[in-house]
C-alpha positions in Angstrom: -35.6 -2.9 261.5 -34.7 -3.2 265.1 -37.5 -2.9 267.7 -36.5 -1.8 271.2 -38.6 -3.2 274.0 -37.5 -2.0 277.4 -40.4 -3.6 279.3 -39.5 -7.2 278.3 -43.2 -7.7 277.5 -44.4 -6.9 281.0 -47.1 -4.5 281.9 -45.9 -1.0 282.9 -45.9 0.0 286.5 -45.6 3.3 288.4 -43.7 1.6 291.2 -40.2 3.0 291.8 -38.9 -0.4 292.8 -40.1 -1.9 289.5 -38.4 0.9 287.5 -35.2 0.4 289.4 -35.2 -3.3 288.7 -35.4 -2.6 285.0 -32.5 -0.1 284.9 -29.6 -1.4 282.8 -31.9 -3.8 280.8 -32.6 -3.4 277.1 -34.0 -5.7 274.5 -33.8 -5.3 270.7 -36.1 -7.7 268.8 -35.7 -8.4 265.1 -38.8 -10.6 265.0 -42.0 -10.5 267.1 -42.7 -14.2 267.8 -40.0 -15.7 270.0 -40.3 -19.3 271.1 -39.5 -19.8 274.8 -39.6 -23.6 274.7 -35.8 -24.0 275.0 -35.7 -21.8 278.1 -38.5 -23.9 279.7 -36.6 -27.1 278.9 -33.4 -25.7 280.5 -35.3 -24.6 283.6 -36.8 -28.1 284.0 -33.4 -29.7 283.5 -31.7 -27.5 286.0 -34.2 -28.1 288.7 -32.6 -31.5 289.1 -29.2 -29.9 289.6 -27.5 -28.2 292.6 -25.7 -25.0 293.4 -22.1 -24.5 294.1 -21.1 -26.0 297.4 -19.1 -23.8 299.9 -16.2 -25.1 301.9 -13.4 -23.6 304.2 -11.3 -20.7 303.2 -8.8 -22.8 301.2 -5.5 -21.7 299.9 -6.6 -19.1 297.4 -10.4 -19.4 297.3 -13.2 -20.8 299.5 -14.7 -23.1 296.8 -12.5 -26.3 296.8 -12.9 -26.9 293.0 -12.0 -23.3 292.1 -9.1 -23.4 294.6 -7.7 -26.5 293.0 -8.1 -25.1 289.5 -6.3 -21.9 290.3 -3.4 -23.8 292.0 -3.0 -26.1 289.0 -3.3 -23.4 286.4 -1.1 -20.7 288.0 1.7 -22.6 289.8 4.4 -25.0 288.5 4.7 -28.6 289.7 7.9 -27.8 291.5 6.5 -24.9 293.4 3.4 -26.9 294.4 5.7 -29.8 295.5 7.8 -27.4 297.5 4.7 -25.9 299.2 3.4 -29.4 300.1 6.8 -30.3 301.6 6.9 -27.1 303.7 3.4 -27.7 304.9 4.2 -31.3 305.9 7.3 -30.1 307.8 5.2 -27.6 309.6 2.6 -30.2 310.6 5.3 -32.6 311.8 6.8 -29.8 313.9 3.4 -28.9 315.3 2.8 -32.6 316.2 6.2 -32.6 318.1 5.3 -29.5 320.0 1.9 -30.9 321.0 3.5 -34.2 322.2 5.8 -32.1 324.4 3.0 -29.9 325.7 4.7 -26.8 324.3 1.3 -25.1 323.7 2.6 -21.5 323.6 5.0 -22.3 320.7 2.3 -24.3 319.0 -0.2 -21.5 319.3 2.3 -19.1 317.7 2.8 -21.3 314.7 -1.0 -22.0 314.1 -2.3 -18.5 314.8 -1.8 -17.3 311.2 -4.1 -20.1 310.0 -7.0 -18.9 312.0 -10.0 -17.7 309.9 -9.8 -14.1 311.1 -6.1 -13.8 310.2 -6.6 -15.4 306.8 -9.5 -13.0 306.0 -7.4 -10.0 307.2 -4.5 -10.9 305.0 -6.8 -11.3 302.0 -8.6 -8.0 302.6 -5.2 -6.2 302.9 -4.4 -7.4 299.3 -7.8 -6.5 297.9 -7.8 -4.4 294.7 -10.9 -2.4 294.1 -12.8 -2.4 290.8 -15.3 0.5 291.0 -18.3 0.3 288.6 -20.4 3.0 290.3 -21.6 5.1 287.5 -20.9 2.5 284.9 -17.8 1.6 282.9 -15.2 4.4 282.7 -11.6 4.9 281.6 -10.2 3.8 285.0 -12.1 0.5 285.4 -11.8 -0.3 281.7 -8.0 0.0 282.1 -8.0 -2.3 285.1 -9.9 -4.9 283.1 -7.4 -4.5 280.2 -4.5 -5.0 282.6 -6.2 -8.0 284.1 -6.8 -9.7 280.7 -3.2 -9.0 279.6 -1.8 -10.8 282.7 -3.6 -14.0 281.6 -1.8 -16.6 279.6 -3.4 -16.9 276.2 -2.4 -19.9 274.1 -4.4 -22.1 271.8 -3.0 -25.5 270.9 -2.3 -26.0 267.2 -4.0 -29.4 267.6 -7.4 -27.7 267.0 -8.0 -27.3 263.3 -11.3 -25.5 263.8 -11.1 -21.9 265.1 -13.8 -19.5 266.1 -14.1 -16.3 268.1 -16.8 -14.5 270.0 -17.0 -11.0 271.4 -17.8 -10.5 275.0 -19.4 -7.0 274.7 -19.3 -4.7 277.7 -21.5 -1.6 277.6 -23.3 1.0 279.7 -27.1 1.2 279.8 -28.7 4.0 281.9 -25.3 4.3 283.6 -25.3 0.6 284.5 -22.4 -1.6 283.4 -23.9 -4.5 281.4 -23.0 -7.3 279.0 -24.8 -7.5 275.6 -26.1 -10.9 274.3 -27.9 -12.2 271.3 -30.7 -14.7 270.9 -30.2 -16.6 267.7 -32.8 -16.8 265.0 -35.2 -19.7 265.1 -34.5 -20.1 261.3 -30.8 -21.1 261.8 -29.9 -24.7 261.5 -27.2 -24.7 264.2 -28.2 -23.8 267.7 -31.5 -22.0 266.8 -33.2 -19.8 269.5 -30.2 -20.1 271.9 -28.5 -17.2 273.8 -25.1 -16.5 272.5 -22.3 -13.9 272.1 -21.6 -12.2 268.7 -19.1 -14.3 266.8 -18.4 -17.1 264.4 -15.9 -19.2 262.6 -12.6 -17.9 261.3 -12.6 -17.0 257.6 -9.2 -18.0 256.4 -9.3 -15.7 253.4 -10.7 -12.6 255.1 -9.5 -12.7 258.8 -5.8 -12.1 259.6 -6.5 -12.3 263.3 -9.1 -13.8 265.7 -10.0 -10.2 266.6 -10.9 -9.4 263.0 -13.1 -12.5 263.0 -15.0 -11.3 266.1 -15.5 -7.7 264.9 -16.6 -8.8 261.5 -19.1 -11.2 262.9 -20.5 -8.6 265.4 -21.0 -6.1 262.5 -22.8 -8.8 260.4 -25.0 -10.0 263.3 -26.0 -6.8 265.2 -24.7 -3.9 263.1 -22.0 -2.8 265.6 -18.9 -1.9 263.5 -15.2 -2.1 264.6 -15.1 1.6 265.0 -17.6 1.4 267.9 -15.6 -1.3 269.8 -12.5 -0.9 272.0 -10.7 -4.2 272.2 -9.5 -4.9 275.8 -8.0 -8.3 275.4 -8.5 -12.0 275.2 -10.2 -13.9 278.0 -8.2 -17.0 279.0 -10.2 -20.3 278.8 -9.4 -23.9 279.3 -9.3 -24.8 275.6 -9.9 -28.5 276.3 -13.2 -27.6 278.1 -14.2 -25.3 275.3 -13.5 -27.9 272.7 -15.5 -30.5 274.7 -18.5 -28.1 274.8 -18.6 -27.2 271.1 -16.0 -29.2 269.2 -14.2 -25.9 268.2 -11.4 -23.9 269.8 -13.3 -20.6 270.6 -11.4 -17.5 271.6 -13.4 -14.9 273.6 -12.4 -11.3 272.9 -13.5 -8.7 275.5 -14.6 -5.4 273.9 -16.1 -2.2 275.3 -18.9 -0.7 273.2 -19.6 2.5 275.3 -23.1 3.7 276.0 -25.9 1.9 274.1 -29.1 3.5 272.9 -31.9 2.2 270.7 -30.4 3.5 267.5 -27.1 1.6 267.8 -28.2 -2.0 267.4 -29.6 -3.4 264.2 -30.1 -7.2 264.6 -29.9 -9.1 261.4 -33.1 -11.1 261.4 -31.5 -14.0 259.4 -29.1 -14.6 262.3 -30.3 -12.8 265.4 -33.9 -12.7 266.8 -33.1 -10.4 269.6 -30.4 -8.5 271.5 -30.6 -7.9 275.2 -28.4 -6.6 278.1 -27.9 -8.0 281.6 -26.4 -5.8 284.3 -22.9 -7.0 285.2 -23.7 -7.0 288.9 -26.1 -9.9 288.6 -23.4 -12.2 287.3 -21.5 -11.8 290.6 -24.5 -13.1 292.5 -23.8 -16.8 293.1 -27.4 -17.6 293.8 -28.2 -16.8 290.1 -25.9 -19.5 288.9 -26.8 -23.2 288.8 -24.0 -25.8 288.6 -24.5 -29.4 287.5 -21.8 -32.0 287.1 -20.5 -32.4 283.5 -22.4 -29.3 282.3 -21.3 -25.7 281.8 -22.8 -23.3 284.4 -26.3 -22.0 283.9 -27.1 -18.3 284.6 -30.8 -17.8 285.5 -30.8 -14.0 286.3 -31.6 -12.6 282.9 -34.6 -12.5 280.6 -33.4 -15.8 279.1 -31.3 -18.6 280.6 -27.6 -18.4 279.6 -26.0 -21.8 279.3 -23.6 -23.9 277.2 -20.5 -22.1 275.9 -21.9 -18.7 276.6 -22.5 -19.6 280.2 -19.0 -21.1 280.5 -17.4 -17.9 279.1 -19.3 -15.5 281.4 -18.6 -17.7 284.4 -14.9 -17.6 283.5 -15.0 -13.8 283.2 -16.5 -13.7 286.7 -14.2 -16.1 288.5 -10.9 -15.4 286.6 -11.2 -11.6 286.3 -14.0 -10.0 288.3 -13.4 -11.9 291.5 -9.8 -10.9 291.6 -11.1 -7.5 292.8 -13.4 -6.1 295.4 -16.1 -5.0 293.0 -18.3 -1.9 293.8 -21.7 -1.1 292.2 -24.3 1.6 292.8 -26.7 0.7 295.6 
């Protein structure tokens, strides 16, 4: 039987601020004794790491690594080469104007590159994703459209296929993501935070979506009738394969409003289910980045890392950060 623990093991408090901090958080435990040793190890490892470094405004994004990734993944070689040639022509023309002391003409060319004008142009193109009051038909449709615009191809070179559900849900009117903490009795990745999912069953699954929904039903008791499939989240399949040795496809689903009667963790596979408010994932200070490792998220009841951390981070930077996102204050 699933046991709901909304206090996360902490003593109760009458403070309004404490109550507000716990809104949108739920924990369903299938077993009582959970071992936190893995989380402590992760915390110790990440204390040696660093956080994402900020740079100038860049071409598309401020972060230089993210800027380069978006340029390489979204533009052809010929278009990038043309842009570099145009930029070089502009710089050479500016150098000529400077050598001739034609400052007025030089100023006119360089003004659009000033910080204030770049920010103004980006703000004018901003699209709003309004999560005030939780997930609703309007913001769910925007997410669906955003996912459908992403290229989604998996190389046939990968013989091992798997899928995971990225479950979106409302808790207390707060938009959240639902996670599992794997059972300690499992041989593979015991006691780790993960998303519902598993390997493709060649005999049973006709699509990767069927794989995801079947596994979610088996692990936490949420059937396909309770899930609205929004689309597939694009990932760098080479990076995913490097992390886990399998081509994993994340399928984004919306589960609606959760309550304590909807989740039934299978104790053989899942020790606990818990939710984390979506807003926390957009706070860069809650992420830890370390070279050669997937991002670590430290803002929930358990550290989220490995493939799960990678997928959630891709959701944030590839989808959420395409919008100006609004939450309840």
